[in-house]
N, C-alpha and C positions, 0 to 999 in steps of 0.2 A: 517385239515391235507391234505385232497385231493386237496383242493384249493391251498395250499402252494406247493404241489408237482407239480401240473399242471402249476403254475406260474413259478416255478423253471425250468421246462422243456422248457417253452416258452423262458425264458431268455437264456437258454443254446442254443436253436435252433437259436435265434437271434445272439448270439455271434458267432456261427459257420458260419452263413450266412455272417456276417461282415468280418470274416477272409477269407472266400471264395472269397468275393468281392474284398478284397485287393489283394489276390493272383492272381485272374484273371486279375485284372487291372494292376498289376505289370508285369505279363507275357505279356500282350498286349503292355505295354510300352516298354519292352525289345525287343519285336518282331519288333516294329516300329522304334527302335533306338532312342527313346526319341524325335523324331522330331515333327513337327506340327501335331496336331490332336491326340497326345498320350493321353491315358486315365489317369486321375489323381486318384490314389488309394484313397487318403483322401476324395476326392469329392464323389466317389462311395460309400465308407464306410459311409460317412455322410448322404447320401440319404437313405441308408438302415437303419441306426440307427434312423433317424427321421421319419421312416415309411412313406416316400413319394413314395415308390416304390410299394405299394399295394392298392387294392380296398377292402373295407369291404363288407361282405355279404349284409348289409343293403343298401349300395350305389349301388351295382349291382342289387339288387331287384328293387330299384327305377328306375334305367336305363331301366330295362326290362319293367316295368309297363309303363314308359313314351315312350316306343318304340323308344329309341334313336338309331341313325344310325351311330354314330361316334366311335363305338368300335367293336372289334371282340372278342368273348369269346371262348377260345380254351381249350378243355378238353384233357389233355396229358396222360390220363390213357389208358389202353388197350381197344380194340374194344368191348369185352364182358362186361367190366365194364361200358362203355358208354351206351351200349344197355340196361343194367340192370337198370340204373338210371343216368340221367344227368340233369344239370341245363338248363332250357329253353333258347333257342337261341344259345346254344353252338355247336361248330363244333369239331368233334373228329380228332385230329392229334396226335397219340401216340408219346411219347417222342423219341422213337427210329427212328421215321420218321421226326420229327420236323425240323431238320437241314439238311435234304436231300433236293435236288432241288424241289422234288414234294411237300414237306411240306412248304418250304419257299415261293413257288409260290402262296400259298393260303393266305399269310399274306399281308396286305396292310400297306404301310409306311405312309399312310394318316390317319390312324385310330389308336386308342388306342388298343393295343393287351393285353388282360387280360388272363393269363394262370391259370389253376387250376389242381391239382391232388387230391389225397386223403387228404393229409395234406399240410404242407408248404414247405417242403424241395426241392423236385424235381422242382416244379413250380418256386420257388425262384431262383434256379440255372439256369433254362432255361431263366427266365426273365432277369437275368444279362447278359447272353450270347447274347440274342436278343438285349438288350440295347447297347452292345458293337458293334453290327452290324448296329446300327442306327435306330432301331425300337422304337416306343413309347410303351415300354413294361412294364407291371405291372403283379403282381400276386394277386390272390384272397386270402385274409388273411386266413390262416389255411385251405384252400382248401374246398372241398365239405363236409367234416365232419363238419366244422364250419357253412357252409351254412345250413346244415340239422338242426343243433342245434339251430342256431340263427333265421332262417326264417321259417322252417317247424315244429318246436316244439313249443307247447304252452308256453308262457312266465311264466305262473303260476306254471309249473312243472320243469322249468329249472333254476330257480333262488333260492338261498338259503341265507336268507329267501325269500319267494315270494315277488316280487316288482311290484306294479301295474303301475309304471311310464312307459309310452310308450306302454302299452299292447294293446291299441286300434289300433295303427298303425301296430304293430306286427301281430295282429289278421287279419287285412285287407290284409296285404301282404300274410300271410299264406293261407287265403281263396282264394286269387287271384290265387296262384300257385296250389292249390289243387282243383280248380274248384268248390268251394262251396260259398255260400253266395248270389248267384244270383238267377234268376228265374230258375225253374226246366227245364231241357232240355227234349226233347222227350224221350231220353233213360231212364231218371230217373222218369218221370212223371207216375202217377198211370195208369195202363191199363184200358181202357174203359170196362164197364160191358156190356156183350152181351145182345141184346134186346130179350125179350121172344118170343118163336116161335108162329106163328099164331094158333088160336084156332083149336083144333082137330089134331094137329101135335105134335109128340114127339120131345123133345129137341135133337139136334144132339149129338151123343155119343162122337165125337172127340173134343168137346170143353170142356176144364176142368173148374171146378167151379171157379168163379172169386176170391174166397178167398183161393184157394189152390195153393201153389207154385209149378210150373212146373220145375222139376229138369232136368239138362242136362245129357247127356250120362255119365255113370260111377258114378253118384251120387245115393244116396239111401235116 
């Protein structure tokens, strides 16, 4: 039942986006008088319906791992949400600033512009508007929520029933972004055990035992 409701919601969202695309394209055509370069509503709606206007979380994860330089990842959420958590390589341009001169100046017409918000709606709308301005604009499918579910969550607990297909690649991507799976860093390596004091001297009182956790201020 939950799966059916979720799919129904996605289909409804896709239908709304298609209608929005057609409306925006029609408005652009009317504004230009139907002359050369007018946006074709059917073409825009077809691109949206065929899902050629977005990048999946898996594709974006591989682009980041490969250190590709042909895209810009734009987080259109508020500054505090970006600071709380964002996808690596992303730049924060809140939606309220994206179409101002200061926002547009940060975008390159030579690169793919991939927008994401919490879900699909706002990013998809912004993507359509940028496309109409001549940018190579895309949206991240279902936003940062789908990124978290698809990339950052173990495959064994997010599929019903659990499906082992592709779990190794999913695990590698998750460990890449969580900073695990590689050699221990100095911050996570075990602290060295202090050498015993010379014979006849007492051990310094300010060195805690090696097996006792030293808590920070405010902890007990």
